[in-house]
Backbone as CSV, one residue per row, in Angstrom:
resi,resn,N_x,N_y,N_z,CA_x,CA_y,CA_z,C_x,C_y,C_z
1,MET,131.590,65.063,125.116,131.264,64.089,124.313,131.210,64.668,122.533
2,ASN,132.151,64.488,121.716,132.280,65.447,120.478,131.610,64.414,119.020
3,THR,132.040,64.858,117.620,131.936,64.245,116.589,132.875,63.497,116.252
4,GLU,134.158,64.092,116.456,135.663,63.367,117.014,135.376,62.045,117.265
5,HIS,135.210,62.293,118.747,135.128,60.876,119.361,134.081,60.153,118.935
6,LEU,132.926,60.116,117.985,132.387,59.055,117.305,133.092,58.454,116.527
7,ARG,133.433,59.557,115.330,134.119,59.666,114.704,135.342,58.018,114.686
8,TYR,135.871,58.474,116.001,136.990,57.524,117.155,136.240,56.258,117.091
9,ILE,135.335,55.803,117.977,134.708,54.543,117.993,134.328,54.363,117.411
10,ILE,133.378,54.840,116.166,133.472,53.690,114.945,134.931,53.242,114.262
11,GLU,135.558,53.496,114.081,136.932,53.448,113.816,137.245,52.384,114.227
12,VAL,137.034,52.119,115.832,137.971,51.566,116.452,137.111,49.994,116.523
13,SER,135.887,50.279,116.734,134.859,49.325,116.126,134.845,48.652,114.578
14,GLU,135.325,49.237,113.597,135.510,48.613,112.530,136.551,48.058,112.188
15,GLN,137.506,48.681,113.236,138.847,47.865,112.942,139.024,46.972,113.973
16,GLY,138.716,46.686,114.733,139.271,45.754,115.980,140.215,46.327,116.816
17,THR,141.067,47.555,116.442,141.720,47.620,117.288,142.194,49.461,117.591
18,ILE,142.829,49.425,118.593,142.738,50.933,118.790,143.799,51.155,117.707
19,ALA,144.842,50.277,117.650,146.343,50.708,116.965,145.623,51.202,115.351
20,LYS,144.690,50.091,115.061,144.814,50.447,113.905,144.119,51.973,113.271
21,ALA,142.838,51.850,114.316,142.175,53.041,114.348,143.046,54.640,114.247
22,ALA,143.769,54.650,115.086,144.479,55.510,115.060,145.787,55.907,113.830
23,GLU,145.942,54.781,113.239,146.594,54.749,111.440,145.710,55.286,110.919
24,ASN,144.937,54.587,110.422,144.179,54.561,109.626,143.617,56.843,110.053
25,LEU,143.570,56.816,111.057,142.526,58.745,111.301,144.096,59.941,111.989
26,HIS,145.116,58.918,111.482,146.245,59.857,111.644,146.326,60.462,112.583
27,VAL,146.010,59.973,114.348,145.919,60.123,115.607,146.688,59.589,116.453
28,SER,147.117,59.804,117.825,147.766,59.468,118.460,147.098,58.103,119.164
29,HIS,147.397,57.042,119.648,147.057,55.801,120.477,145.844,56.743,121.035
30,SER,146.517,56.880,122.344,146.767,57.702,123.367,145.223,59.298,123.389
31,ALA,145.460,59.548,122.012,143.829,60.166,121.872,142.717,60.012,121.576
32,ILE,142.957,58.463,121.190,141.608,57.868,120.955,141.122,57.466,122.133
33,SER,142.273,56.512,122.757,142.278,55.559,124.197,141.544,56.311,125.012
34,GLN,142.144,58.092,125.149,141.135,58.773,126.098,140.111,59.406,126.037
35,ALA,139.677,59.745,124.329,137.851,59.873,123.950,137.141,58.317,124.214
36,ILE,138.055,57.539,124.638,136.990,56.290,124.796,136.849,56.358,125.998
37,GLY,137.792,56.773,126.506,137.562,56.626,128.365,136.483,57.761,129.043
38,ASN,136.723,58.597,128.533,135.557,59.823,128.443,134.326,59.436,128.045
39,MET,134.296,59.028,127.024,132.904,58.117,126.411,132.042,58.150,127.627
40,GLU,133.392,56.632,127.964,132.221,55.545,128.796,132.157,56.275,130.220
41,SER,132.954,57.612,130.764,132.407,57.994,131.924,130.645,59.020,131.758
42,GLU,131.251,59.206,130.367,130.092,60.648,130.215,128.873,59.560,130.282
43,LEU,129.011,58.557,129.852,127.482,58.009,129.039,127.257,56.414,130.697
44,GLY,128.401,56.501,131.433,127.957,55.564,132.350,128.238,54.047,131.992
45,ALA,128.527,53.755,130.790,128.298,52.732,129.980,129.622,51.827,129.611
46,LYS,130.270,50.845,129.505,131.269,50.428,129.175,131.188,50.266,127.148
47,ILE,132.046,50.439,126.330,131.822,50.348,125.068,132.248,49.661,124.353
48,PHE,134.324,49.786,125.071,134.517,48.203,124.411,135.527,47.656,126.077
49,ASN,135.277,46.071,125.313,136.370,45.364,126.329,137.925,45.070,125.511
50,ARG,138.609,45.322,126.042,139.426,45.690,126.033,140.538,44.781,126.564
51,SER,141.384,44.133,125.436,142.501,42.807,126.064,143.748,42.935,124.898
52,ARG,144.846,41.999,125.059,145.164,42.233,124.144,145.258,42.004,122.406
53,ALA,144.407,41.264,122.885,144.005,40.910,120.978,143.368,41.827,120.539
54,GLY,142.548,42.631,121.088,142.260,44.090,120.286,140.862,44.839,121.694
55,SER,139.938,45.411,120.982,139.020,46.179,121.128,137.241,45.156,120.992
56,GLN,136.671,44.913,121.531,134.945,44.111,121.086,134.096,44.915,121.361
57,CYS,133.271,45.437,120.908,132.055,46.077,121.261,131.626,45.488,122.547
58,THR,131.025,46.005,123.421,130.156,45.494,124.523,129.101,45.548,123.832
59,MET,127.487,45.025,124.506,126.166,45.318,124.060,125.465,46.815,124.305
60,GLU,125.910,46.929,125.283,125.805,48.591,125.318,126.559,49.414,124.090
61,GLY,127.918,48.667,123.725,128.761,49.857,123.416,127.991,49.835,121.761
62,LYS,127.750,48.799,121.131,126.958,48.214,119.721,126.124,49.058,119.604
63,ALA,124.955,49.747,120.539,123.950,50.065,120.573,124.702,51.812,120.562
64,VAL,125.492,51.844,120.946,126.174,53.750,120.966,126.703,53.471,119.569
65,ILE,127.013,52.597,119.256,128.094,52.578,118.109,127.115,52.601,116.562
66,LYS,125.865,52.245,116.549,124.728,52.417,116.489,124.533,53.685,115.981
67,LEU,124.382,54.156,117.339,123.377,56.085,117.175,124.477,57.032,116.616
68,SER,125.810,56.166,117.032,127.328,57.041,116.415,126.965,56.908,114.809
69,LEU,126.868,56.362,114.344,126.898,55.940,112.717,125.470,56.433,112.377
70,GLU,124.938,56.920,112.960,123.397,57.472,112.299,123.589,58.701,112.926
71,ILE,124.299,59.702,113.731,124.723,60.938,113.686,125.219,61.158,112.642
72,MET,126.191,60.592,112.328,126.593,61.116,111.714,126.248,61.531,110.238
73,ASN,125.806,60.185,109.692,124.801,60.518,108.968,124.538,61.437,108.691
74,LYS,123.563,62.035,109.273,122.750,63.178,108.592,123.647,64.425,109.306
75,LEU,124.713,64.223,110.450,125.255,65.698,109.993,125.937,65.403,108.709
76,ALA,126.573,64.524,107.973,126.314,63.887,106.354,125.862,65.302,105.209
77,GLU,124.711,64.352,105.641,123.077,65.229,104.514,123.056,66.590,105.181
78,MET,123.018,67.194,106.195,122.973,68.052,106.582,124.136,69.351,105.695
79,LYS,125.649,68.602,105.822,126.385,69.520,105.157,126.231,69.171,103.651
80,THR,125.712,68.303,102.878,125.071,67.992,101.481,124.534,69.144,101.558
81,ILE,123.307,69.395,102.408,122.512,70.585,101.622,122.934,71.908,102.012
82,GLY,123.978,71.732,102.300,124.386,73.359,102.782,125.114,73.576,101.385
83,GLN,126.301,72.514,100.988,127.068,72.307,99.716,125.934,72.660,98.406
84,GLU,124.930,72.203,98.137,123.802,72.126,97.146,123.368,73.768,97.300
85,ALA,123.066,73.993,98.397,122.789,75.713,98.256,123.616,76.869,97.508
86,THR,124.683,75.954,98.496,125.739,77.344,97.618,126.016,77.470,96.577
87,LEU,126.434,75.964,96.296,126.617,75.346,94.538,125.473,75.543,93.350
88,LEU,124.457,75.644,93.858,123.447,75.968,92.630,123.603,77.321,91.721
89,LYS,123.819,76.735,90.845,123.907,77.877,89.842,122.762,78.286,88.969
90,GLY,122.609,78.796,88.199,121.465,79.029,87.290,121.077,80.512,86.711
91,ASP,119.918,80.603,85.735,119.536,81.587,85.682,118.262,81.963,85.889
92,LEU,117.351,82.811,86.151,116.171,82.546,86.978,115.300,83.853,86.226
93,LYS,114.478,83.892,85.733,114.132,85.149,85.261,112.256,84.669,85.358
94,ILE,112.082,86.202,85.918,110.747,86.349,86.986,110.340,87.301,86.185
95,ALA,108.963,86.813,86.330,107.887,88.326,85.748,106.936,88.772,86.612
96,ALA,106.585,89.638,87.678,106.042,89.586,88.534,104.761,90.752,88.394
97,SER,103.628,90.445,89.077,102.380,92.321,89.080,103.114,92.894,90.151
98,ALA,102.546,94.384,90.184,103.608,95.616,91.067,103.282,95.346,92.641
99,ILE,102.288,94.351,92.731,101.607,93.550,94.387,102.652,93.128,94.656
100,TYR,103.518,92.382,93.905,104.560,91.445,94.419,105.885,92.871,94.794
101,PHE,106.115,93.853,94.229,107.015,94.325,94.454,107.038,95.484,95.442
102,SER,105.376,95.073,95.769,105.136,96.592,97.025,105.111,96.195,98.252
103,THR,105.322,94.488,98.372,104.952,93.792,99.602,106.022,93.421,99.767
104,PHE,106.174,91.400,99.544,107.393,90.843,100.198,108.623,90.372,99.169
105,LEU,108.316,91.286,97.800,109.363,90.408,96.855,110.700,91.028,97.088
106,PRO,110.853,92.103,97.217,112.511,92.264,97.847,113.017,92.002,98.690
107,GLU,112.141,91.210,100.009,113.000,91.206,100.976,113.065,89.532,100.410
108,LEU,112.582,89.036,100.038,112.697,87.057,99.093,113.425,87.538,98.171
109,LEU,113.994,88.315,97.807,115.009,88.730,97.239,115.896,88.472,97.639
110,TYR,116.103,89.384,98.624,117.559,89.281,99.040,118.200,88.086,100.179
111,SER,117.062,87.473,101.123,117.298,85.902,101.322,117.833,85.230,100.600
112,PHE,117.460,85.167,99.153,116.925,84.404,98.574,118.996,84.123,97.474
113,ARG,119.028,85.584,97.469,120.736,85.628,96.947,121.444,85.406,97.794
114,LYS,121.241,85.276,99.131,121.945,85.323,100.268,122.443,83.717,100.611
115,ASN,121.110,82.771,100.029,121.308,81.415,99.934,121.953,80.741,98.725
116,PHE,121.602,81.359,97.694,121.664,80.731,96.769,123.277,82.151,96.359
117,PRO,123.809,82.365,96.283,124.605,83.284,95.284,124.912,83.297,93.879
118,TYR,125.452,82.216,93.642,125.456,81.791,92.244,124.230,82.164,91.071
119,VAL,123.084,82.058,91.634,122.102,81.824,91.270,121.662,83.369,90.260
120,GLN,121.382,83.618,89.007,121.803,85.453,88.571,119.944,84.995,88.022
121,ILE,119.298,86.490,88.881,118.110,86.782,88.911,117.435,87.640,87.433
122,GLU,116.667,87.717,86.515,116.456,88.831,86.542,115.088,89.068,86.672
123,MET,115.145,89.908,86.834,113.300,90.794,87.021,112.263,91.293,86.085
124,HIS,111.298,91.505,85.776,110.806,91.990,85.055,108.825,92.351,85.912
125,GLU,108.535,93.642,85.856,107.509,93.570,86.199,106.172,94.432,85.221
126,ASN,105.509,93.487,85.331,103.992,93.662,84.029,102.653,92.968,84.819
127,ASP,101.930,93.788,83.721,100.698,93.050,83.873,100.309,91.729,84.506
128,THR,99.582,91.408,85.092,98.542,89.963,84.798,98.561,89.277,83.207
129,HIS,97.552,89.922,82.236,97.861,89.269,81.061,99.463,88.882,80.665
130,ASN,100.306,90.021,80.026,101.456,89.827,79.628,101.810,89.181,80.314
131,ILE,101.927,88.609,81.906,102.783,88.035,82.246,102.856,86.608,82.042
132,ILE,101.473,86.386,81.659,100.773,85.010,81.385,101.481,84.762,80.120
133,GLU,101.045,85.441,79.136,101.595,85.353,77.417,103.194,85.003,77.982
134,THR,103.888,85.851,78.614,105.316,85.848,78.485,106.069,84.404,78.916
135,VAL,104.719,83.880,80.070,105.141,82.558,80.625,105.116,81.603,79.570
136,LYS,103.632,80.945,78.887,103.571,80.207,77.283,104.396,80.888,76.793
137,SER,104.543,81.654,76.720,106.280,81.917,75.185,107.649,81.363,76.307
138,ASN,107.563,81.079,76.705,108.695,80.208,77.680,109.880,81.032,77.671
139,LEU,109.605,82.972,77.528,110.480,83.915,78.042,110.368,83.800,79.151
140,PHE,109.751,83.625,80.113,110.017,83.661,81.513,110.151,82.207,82.166
141,ASP,110.994,81.950,83.517,110.375,80.897,84.055,109.169,80.557,84.786
142,ILE,108.988,81.618,85.876,108.102,81.987,86.777,107.636,83.510,86.469
143,GLY,105.853,82.931,86.699,105.207,84.526,86.498,104.521,84.492,87.545
144,LEU,104.267,86.157,88.430,103.956,85.912,89.657,102.695,86.767,89.298
145,VAL,101.097,86.179,89.917,100.399,87.489,89.080,99.031,87.887,90.384
146,LEU,98.560,88.990,90.129,97.647,89.011,90.858,96.541,88.786,90.272
147,GLY,95.160,87.982,90.842,94.567,87.215,89.803,93.101,86.843,90.586
148,THR,92.237,86.677,90.129,90.409,86.277,90.081,90.774,84.923,89.989
149,ASP,88.771,84.272,90.486,88.263,83.200,89.963,88.317,82.277,88.655
150,GLU,88.487,83.549,87.652,88.612,84.192,86.593,89.722,83.729,85.715
151,THR,90.995,84.395,86.082,92.198,83.784,86.129,92.598,82.720,86.375
152,LEU,92.397,81.786,87.359,92.132,80.362,87.447,91.620,79.497,86.308
153,LYS,90.486,79.920,85.680,89.399,79.195,84.970,90.882,79.319,83.373
154,MET,91.114,80.222,83.297,91.926,80.008,82.126,92.671,79.461,81.280
155,GLU,92.271,78.497,81.325,92.929,76.785,80.746,94.364,77.269,79.437
156,ASP,95.424,76.579,79.915,95.726,76.654,78.906,97.351,75.140,78.466
157,PRO,97.310,74.191,77.734,98.026,73.194,77.782,99.268,73.770,77.969
158,ARG,100.048,75.577,78.002,101.024,75.311,78.159,101.689,75.755,79.739
159,ILE,101.202,76.286,80.171,101.347,76.558,81.926,100.522,76.038,82.832
160,THR,100.880,75.846,83.842,99.898,75.164,84.935,99.899,76.772,86.294
161,TYR,98.786,76.664,86.825,98.714,78.001,87.874,98.764,77.429,89.174
162,GLU,99.039,78.264,90.245,98.931,76.869,91.778,98.420,78.672,92.282
163,VAL,97.666,78.723,92.942,97.354,79.366,93.727,98.308,79.427,95.204
164,LEU,98.854,80.777,95.521,99.708,81.215,96.649,99.348,81.822,97.779
165,LEU,98.009,82.342,97.525,97.483,83.388,98.953,96.672,83.988,98.164
166,GLN,95.317,83.451,99.266,93.984,83.959,98.860,94.113,85.605,99.440
167,SER,93.388,85.865,98.459,92.725,87.346,99.938,91.676,88.396,99.348
168,SER,90.648,89.149,100.352,89.725,89.796,100.561,90.415,91.226,98.889
169,LEU,89.074,91.922,98.984,89.456,93.099,98.541,88.663,93.871,99.391
170,VAL,89.391,95.271,99.012,88.966,96.165,100.356,88.437,97.202,99.536
171,VAL,88.038,98.292,99.719,87.384,99.780,99.502,88.631,100.721,100.280
172,CYS,89.350,101.580,99.703,90.332,102.131,99.965,89.867,103.944,99.423
173,VAL,90.194,104.524,100.856,89.215,105.755,100.724,89.803,106.824,102.013
174,SER,89.794,108.106,101.416,90.892,108.831,102.587,89.978,108.984,103.933
175,LYS,90.478,109.616,104.910,89.966,109.200,106.824,88.740,110.162,106.267
176,TYR,88.856,111.301,105.087,88.319,112.544,105.788,86.734,111.731,104.965
177,SER,86.633,110.606,104.161,85.421,110.305,102.959,84.506,109.994,104.179
178,PRO,83.307,110.491,104.077,82.162,109.364,104.468,82.517,108.277,104.157
179,LEU,82.391,107.383,103.187,82.985,106.390,103.923,83.398,106.100,104.663
180,ALA,84.548,106.379,105.395,86.025,105.986,106.141,84.573,105.007,107.278
181,TYR,83.793,105.314,107.624,82.862,104.669,108.698,81.840,103.932,108.886
182,ASN,81.852,103.351,107.486,81.243,102.404,106.788,82.175,100.926,107.723
183,THR,81.210,100.055,108.000,81.741,98.648,108.386,81.984,97.836,106.498
184,SER,81.756,98.190,105.986,81.489,97.755,104.438,81.112,98.388,103.447
185,VAL,81.394,98.212,102.306,80.759,99.208,100.841,80.209,97.596,99.667
186,GLY,79.512,98.163,99.600,78.750,97.097,97.866,79.142,97.700,96.666
187,PRO,78.980,97.556,95.735,78.841,97.735,94.153,78.303,99.118,94.785
188,GLU,77.302,99.252,94.510,76.016,100.260,94.080,76.310,101.521,94.991
189,GLU,77.350,101.351,95.953,77.550,102.383,96.474,79.298,102.870,96.111
190,LEU,79.664,102.207,95.730,81.342,101.994,95.092,81.307,102.688,93.819
191,ILE,80.049,102.564,92.939,80.258,103.669,91.848,79.537,104.897,91.322
192,ARG,79.344,104.877,92.889,78.891,106.807,93.124,79.865,107.343,93.646
193,GLN,81.272,107.082,93.751,82.116,107.521,93.987,83.128,107.935,93.443
194,PRO,83.981,108.749,92.856,84.463,109.608,92.074,86.301,108.456,92.758
195,LEU,86.460,107.513,91.111,87.376,106.463,91.270,88.474,106.821,90.474
196,VAL,89.521,105.540,91.163,90.898,105.416,90.819,91.092,104.538,90.308
197,ARG,92.018,104.000,88.906,91.467,102.618,88.980,92.690,101.584,87.990
198,ARG,93.348,100.733,88.318,94.524,100.700,87.477,94.665,100.586,86.274
199,ASN,94.652,100.957,85.096,94.862,100.975,83.599,95.681,99.434,83.049
200,GLU,94.974,98.421,83.509,95.455,96.787,83.198,94.843,96.277,82.975
201,LYS,94.925,94.895,81.758,93.623,93.937,81.810,93.279,93.394,82.806
202,PHE,93.777,93.295,83.877,93.025,92.786,85.622,91.772,93.353,85.590
203,ALA,92.499,95.252,85.877,91.947,95.291,86.647,90.704,96.094,85.566
204,ASP,90.621,95.521,84.234,89.673,95.788,83.045,88.367,94.721,83.756
205,ARG,88.378,93.991,84.416,87.546,92.541,83.946,86.180,92.820,85.148
206,PHE,87.541,93.245,85.720,86.568,93.772,87.507,85.996,95.118,87.147
207,TRP,86.582,95.864,86.248,85.316,97.385,86.237,84.427,97.207,85.226
208,ASN,84.570,96.461,84.276,84.090,95.859,83.048,83.100,95.714,83.805
209,LYS,82.847,94.285,84.580,81.773,93.522,84.887,80.706,94.515,85.926
210,LEU,81.768,95.316,86.796,80.686,96.362,87.640,79.911,97.341,87.437
211,PHE,81.014,97.986,85.784,79.578,98.731,85.445,78.709,98.308,84.558
212,LEU,78.549,97.115,84.551,78.098,95.733,83.520,76.930,96.019,83.600
213,ASP,77.201,95.815,85.313,76.012,94.724,86.534,75.350,96.096,87.259
214,TYR,75.862,96.922,87.632,75.527,98.299,88.105,75.643,99.390,88.010
215,GLY,75.958,99.773,86.668,75.510,101.054,85.561,76.981,101.706,86.098
216,GLU,77.368,102.320,85.211,78.341,103.219,84.642,78.709,103.914,85.984
217,GLY,80.337,103.740,86.276,80.959,104.538,87.149,81.822,105.889,87.134
218,ASN,82.281,106.530,87.514,82.405,108.119,88.322,84.509,108.100,87.797
219,VAL,85.451,107.206,86.615,86.564,107.250,86.803,86.745,107.989,86.462
220,VAL,87.640,109.028,87.739,88.860,110.263,87.075,89.977,110.368,87.251
221,PHE,90.245,109.061,87.131,91.699,108.435,87.275,92.024,107.492,86.706
222,TYR,93.646,107.102,86.073,93.885,105.904,85.370,95.150,106.122,85.525
223,SER,95.564,105.131,86.451,97.578,105.017,86.839,97.412,103.579,87.019
224,ASN,99.007,103.091,87.019,98.901,102.077,87.268,100.531,102.240,88.251
225,ASN,101.016,103.589,88.952,101.823,104.157,89.703,101.302,104.416,90.831
226,HIS,101.527,103.424,91.862,101.389,102.601,92.886,101.102,103.923,93.817
227,ASP,102.102,104.943,94.201,102.121,106.138,95.203,101.083,107.013,94.618
228,VAL,100.758,107.124,93.117,99.899,107.564,92.332,98.392,107.770,93.267
229,ILE,98.088,106.228,92.944,97.424,105.889,93.186,96.906,106.417,94.876
230,LYS,98.009,105.998,95.670,97.632,106.246,97.122,97.405,107.697,97.635
231,ASN,98.065,107.997,96.277,97.976,109.440,96.802,96.719,110.593,96.229
232,LEU,96.097,109.914,95.364,95.381,110.524,95.007,93.882,110.107,96.290
233,ILE,94.070,108.545,96.734,92.741,108.401,97.706,93.097,109.077,99.066
234,ALA,94.147,109.280,100.046,94.591,109.571,100.335,94.212,111.088,100.764
235,ASN,94.520,111.572,100.025,94.240,113.251,99.555,92.324,113.811,99.269
236,ASN,91.437,112.191,99.602,89.962,112.324,99.058,89.620,113.031,97.636
237,ILE,90.657,112.490,97.022,90.138,112.877,95.806,89.848,112.112,94.643
238,ALA,89.720,110.880,95.017,89.634,109.688,94.858,89.735,108.320,95.491
239,THR,88.509,107.422,94.991,88.254,105.987,95.802,88.975,104.980,94.915
240,GLY,89.285,104.063,95.410,90.650,102.330,95.066,90.188,101.661,94.737
241,ILE,90.203,100.405,94.900,89.957,99.354,95.284,91.173,98.525,95.812
242,TYR,91.775,97.673,95.998,92.987,97.169,96.674,92.648,95.545,97.125
243,SER,93.788,94.436,96.429,93.361,93.705,97.231,93.911,93.652,98.384
244,GLU,93.434,93.233,99.643,94.100,93.519,101.381,95.161,93.191,101.229
245,PHE,95.854,92.003,101.019,97.189,92.268,101.611,98.307,92.913,100.484
246,TRP,97.957,93.398,100.045,98.329,94.323,98.919,98.983,95.802,99.557
247,ILE,97.439,96.404,100.378,97.626,97.726,101.322,97.859,97.403,102.399
248,ARG,97.439,96.724,103.236,97.307,96.553,104.593,98.338,97.061,105.473
249,ASN,99.771,96.988,104.673,100.948,96.871,106.114,101.690,98.339,104.952
250,ASP,100.516,98.866,104.237,101.596,100.765,103.695,101.332,101.342,104.830
251,PRO,102.169,102.169,104.463,102.839,103.071,105.584,101.414,104.246,105.819
252,LEU,101.072,104.845,104.489,99.593,105.226,104.310,97.951,105.027,105.495
253,VAL,98.211,103.522,104.953,96.947,102.831,105.790,97.641,102.728,107.336
254,LEU,98.303,102.340,106.947,99.198,102.615,109.122,98.941,103.474,109.785
255,ASN,99.058,104.944,109.172,99.220,105.936,109.958,98.131,106.319,109.548
256,GLY,96.753,105.627,109.291,95.158,106.241,109.241,94.868,107.350,108.172
257,ASP,95.934,107.562,107.104,95.670,108.441,106.243,94.452,107.949,104.895
258,ILE,94.728,106.530,105.239,94.079,105.735,104.478,92.805,104.869,105.081
259,VAL,91.835,104.706,104.714,91.211,103.696,105.498,90.405,102.067,104.581
260,THR,90.644,101.158,104.748,90.688,100.241,104.138,88.894,99.511,105.033
261,ILE,88.097,99.173,103.439,86.936,98.895,104.232,86.499,97.510,103.358
262,PRO,86.240,96.590,104.009,85.501,95.246,103.402,84.762,95.558,101.974
263,TYR,84.908,95.204,100.953,84.229,95.067,99.733,83.318,94.209,99.797
264,VAL,82.229,94.035,99.999,80.763,92.968,99.761,80.048,93.165,98.774
265,ASP,80.236,92.297,97.617,79.570,91.636,96.315,79.244,90.508,96.466
266,HIS,77.833,90.586,96.202,76.455,88.661,95.849,77.859,88.420,94.854
267,ASP,78.008,88.318,94.259,79.284,87.942,92.795,80.559,87.962,93.864
268,LYS,81.101,86.784,94.966,82.189,86.014,95.399,83.220,86.356,94.465
269,GLU,82.554,85.777,93.470,84.197,85.462,92.474,84.825,86.885,92.492
270,TYR,84.344,88.381,92.331,84.953,89.411,92.512,84.937,90.494,93.646
271,SER,85.228,89.495,94.903,85.062,90.121,96.004,86.637,89.289,96.739
272,LYS,87.285,88.687,95.793,88.737,88.340,96.438,89.036,88.173,95.699
273,SER,90.689,87.905,95.289,91.687,88.373,94.943,92.645,86.622,95.276
274,TYR,93.572,86.022,94.205,94.634,85.402,94.626,96.041,85.896,93.863
275,LEU,96.762,86.496,94.974,98.299,85.870,94.557,98.410,84.470,94.007
276,ILE,98.905,84.362,92.379,98.972,82.840,91.624,100.509,83.024,91.259
277,SER,100.900,81.486,90.969,102.431,81.487,90.279,101.777,80.756,89.081
278,VAL,102.391,81.103,87.949,102.165,80.550,86.764,103.464,79.820,86.049
279,LEU,103.401,78.734,86.108,104.749,78.046,85.441,104.285,77.580,84.363
280,PRO,105.097,77.583,83.306,105.750,76.552,82.341,105.005,75.111,82.701
281,LYS,104.464,74.283,81.976,103.554,73.191,82.376,104.990,71.924,82.066
282,THR,105.246,71.337,82.566,106.749,70.094,82.106,106.582,69.106,83.469
283,ASN,107.438,68.393,83.223,107.384,66.934,84.524,109.093,67.631,85.529
284,HIS,109.644,68.791,84.635,111.141,69.334,84.949,111.002,70.329,85.513
285,LEU,110.347,71.226,86.742,111.160,72.136,86.029,112.433,72.241,87.166
286,PRO,113.364,73.190,86.920,114.556,73.415,86.847,113.952,73.773,88.408
287,LYS,116.097,73.086,89.198,115.720,72.934,90.576,115.866,74.700,91.189
288,VAL,116.208,75.486,90.091,116.729,77.016,90.530,114.937,77.340,90.889
289,THR,114.066,77.057,89.668,112.824,77.447,89.876,112.069,76.705,90.861
290,ARG,112.206,75.561,91.119,111.827,75.255,92.436,112.229,75.439,93.551
291,GLU,113.330,76.264,94.099,113.871,76.418,94.938,113.107,77.708,95.584
292,PHE,113.044,78.540,94.516,112.639,79.545,94.129,111.025,79.808,94.832
293,LEU,110.504,78.944,94.138,108.884,78.592,94.175,108.406,78.215,96.039
294,GLN,109.989,77.449,96.162,109.405,76.989,97.958,109.349,78.441,98.734
295,GLU,110.483,79.270,97.966,110.585,80.197,99.348,109.469,80.980,99.423
296,ILE,108.864,81.440,98.299,107.518,82.194,98.334,106.672,81.275,99.194
297,LYS,106.545,80.356,99.139,105.679,79.877,99.948,105.699,79.605,101.395
298,ASN,107.691,79.697,101.684,107.535,79.308,103.190,106.706,80.861,103.600
299,LYS,106.950,81.851,102.792,107.277,83.716,103.336,105.883,83.905,103.067
300,LEU,105.378,83.624,102.658,103.523,83.490,102.757,102.199,82.390,103.778
301,LYS,103.679,81.276,104.441,103.057,80.761,105.429,101.900,80.991,106.495
C-alpha cells in the first residue's frame, strides 16, 4: 500500500467507475484494478462492490476512503511546510552579545541557513546597552543580550523583552587559586581578589553595585576579549565572573584549568543573569524573525 494506491481509490470513489478514474489519472484500467485488489487483500476487507454499472463503496470502503483523504490532506500540509521553508525569503539583521557567539549561535546560524537558504543574515556583536538602543531605532530586527532583572525592568514603548534562559553567576578562578576548593564565593571574598572585568555597561552595573555595597575592589585588568579574560584567569593572574551558561562548556573549564564556583549574594538580583531577546514592539513581526526566534527557543529547551 502506498500513496498512489490511496489516490486511486479516492478517485474511483469520486468518479464511480474504474474506467473514469483511470482516464482522469492517466493510468491504465488494470493498474487501478490491481491496486484495489492488493489493498483489499492487505486490509482483509472489501473496499468496492464492482459491477457493470460501476464501483460502489462498501461500509468498510467508506471508512477506508475517509482515512485515505485524511492521510492525503496531511501529506499535502507537510509538503506545504517544506515549500514554505525553502521559499522563505528576506533579510534578518541580528545584534548579539558575545555570549551568544561563543556558545550556541554559530551552530544555530548554520542550521537556520540550511533550512532557509534564501534568507540573508547580517550579524553584529555589541554590548547589551548598544544592542537595546539599536533595536529601539529599528536598525536591527532582533537583539540577543545578556542581562539581569534590572535589564527586564527597563521599560520602553518601542521594544519588548523575552527571557530565553536563566543562568546563575559563577566566579572563575585558576585551578591553582586558593578559592578553587570553595563550594561558593560571596561578594566580600570576591572583592579581595585581583579582578578582571569586561568594559561594558552591563558589567559596569554589576561591579558598581558590588563595590558600592561591599567596598572598592582590586580591578587589575579590563578587557572585552573573551580569550584574553580566560587566559588571565587560567594563569592565576586574575579572578573573573561569568554567566554559568557562557563558561560551562569552555575547553579551559572542561580540562580543569579554570574552576567555576557558584557566586552567592544575598541580593539575588545580582547572582543570576538572563539570555534575553529584544524585539521591536509590533503586532506583526516578520515571518523570518519569528522563525529565527523559534529556532533559538528550540535550541535552548
